C-alpha positions in Angstrom: 0.0 0.0 0.0 1.4 3.4 -1.0 1.4 6.1 1.5 1.2 9.8 0.6 4.6 10.7 1.8 6.1 7.8 -0.2 4.6 9.2 -3.4 5.7 12.8 -2.4 9.3 11.6 -1.7 9.4 9.9 -5.1 8.1 13.0 -6.9 10.7 15.1 -5.1 13.5 12.6 -5.9 12.7 12.4 -9.6 12.2 16.2 -9.9 15.5 16.9 -8.2 17.3 14.3 -10.3 15.9 15.7 -13.6 16.8 19.3 -12.5 20.4 18.5 -11.7 20.9 16.2 -14.7 19.8 19.0 -17.0 22.0 21.5 -15.3 25.0 19.1 -15.5 24.3 18.5 -19.2 24.1 22.2 -19.8 27.5 22.8 -18.2 29.1 20.3 -20.6 27.1 21.3 -23.7 27.7 25.0 -23.1 31.4 24.4 -23.0 32.8 23.3 -19.6 35.6 25.9 -20.1 33.0 28.6 -19.6 32.1 27.0 -16.3 35.7 26.7 -15.3 36.2 30.4 -16.0 33.2 31.3 -14.0 34.3 29.2 -11.0 37.8 30.7 -11.2 36.2 34.2 -11.2 34.6 33.3 -7.9 37.9 32.3 -6.4 37.1 28.6 -6.7 39.6 26.1 -8.3 38.8 25.6 -12.0 38.9 21.8 -11.7 35.9 22.0 -9.2 33.7 22.9 -12.2 34.4 19.4 -13.6 33.5 17.9 -10.3 30.3 19.8 -10.0 29.2 19.2 -13.6 30.0 15.4 -13.2 28.1 15.2 -9.8 25.1 17.0 -11.4 25.1 14.9 -14.5 25.7 11.4 -13.0 24.1 12.3 -9.7 21.0 13.5 -11.5 20.7 10.1 -13.3 21.3 8.2 -10.0 18.7 10.3 -8.3 16.1 9.7 -11.1 16.5 5.9 -10.7 16.9 6.1 -6.9 20.4 4.8 -6.6 22.5 6.2 -3.7 19.8 8.7 -3.0 21.1 9.8 0.4 24.7 10.3 -0.8 23.7 12.1 -3.9 21.2 14.3 -2.0 24.0 15.3 0.4 26.3 16.1 -2.6 23.6 18.2 -4.2 23.0 20.0 -0.8 26.7 20.9 -0.6 26.6 22.2 -4.2 23.6 24.3 -3.4 25.0 25.7 -0.2 28.2 26.8 -1.9 26.2 28.3 -4.8 24.0 30.3 -2.4 26.9 31.5 -0.3 29.5 32.2 -3.1 27.2 33.4 -5.9 23.6 34.2 -5.0 23.5 35.6 -1.5 24.7 39.0 -2.6 21.8 39.3 -5.0 19.2 38.7 -2.3 16.3 36.2 -2.2 14.6 37.5 -5.3 17.6 38.8 -7.2 18.8 42.3 -8.0 17.8 42.8 -11.6 21.2 41.6 -12.9 21.3 38.1 -11.4 18.7 35.7 -10.1 18.3 35.4 -6.4 18.8 32.3 -4.2 15.1 31.3 -3.9 15.5 28.4 -6.5 18.8 27.3 -5.0 17.2 27.3 -1.5 14.3 25.2 -2.7 16.8 22.6 -4.2 18.8 22.7 -1.0 15.6 22.0 1.0 14.6 19.1 -1.2 18.1 17.7 -1.0 18.1 17.9 2.8 14.7 16.2 2.9 15.8 13.3 0.7 19.0 12.9 2.7 17.0 12.6 5.9 14.0 10.4 4.9 14.0 6.7 4.4 14.1 5.3 0.9 11.4 6.3 -1.5 9.3 3.9 -3.5 10.2 2.9 -7.1 13.9 3.4 -6.3 16.8 1.2 -7.3 18.1 1.5 -3.7 15.2 -0.7 -2.6 16.4 -3.5 -4.9 20.1 -3.1 -4.2 19.8 -2.4 -0.5 16.6 -4.0 0.7 15.3 -2.8 4.1 15.2 -5.5 6.8 11.7 -5.1 8.2 12.6 -6.3 11.6 15.5 -3.8 11.9 13.4 -1.1 10.5 10.6 -1.7 13.1 13.2 -1.4 15.9 14.2 2.0 14.6 10.6 3.2 14.5 10.2 3.1 10.7 7.1 1.6 9.2 
């Protein structure tokens, strides 16, 4: 029997995965050198652009299918936290007319934190690869 929060978690997981996958793909398609230059202009090492793009692309796919959800969600959360602090915070919540604000990044951060905290969602590969022991789960208070 499906519970509402299971369906909600699955919707959030897939939406987050698609969002990050598309952003990762855009970094490579738009020329990763542009992203490297942008990262360097922020005082970040240029190679970190490759790491972020890879995590977004591969992590997005993993999130869509539900593989390594907790680890990927934490990675996405770190990316969003750095993006908010290093790039978007100065523009404010809604932006400053020249740059978008951090409202979208904050929403992605919140979804990432939620998925890192909750138990596995339905229709996830994690459930096949790492099945939950029902007896162990009951002891922890999970249903």
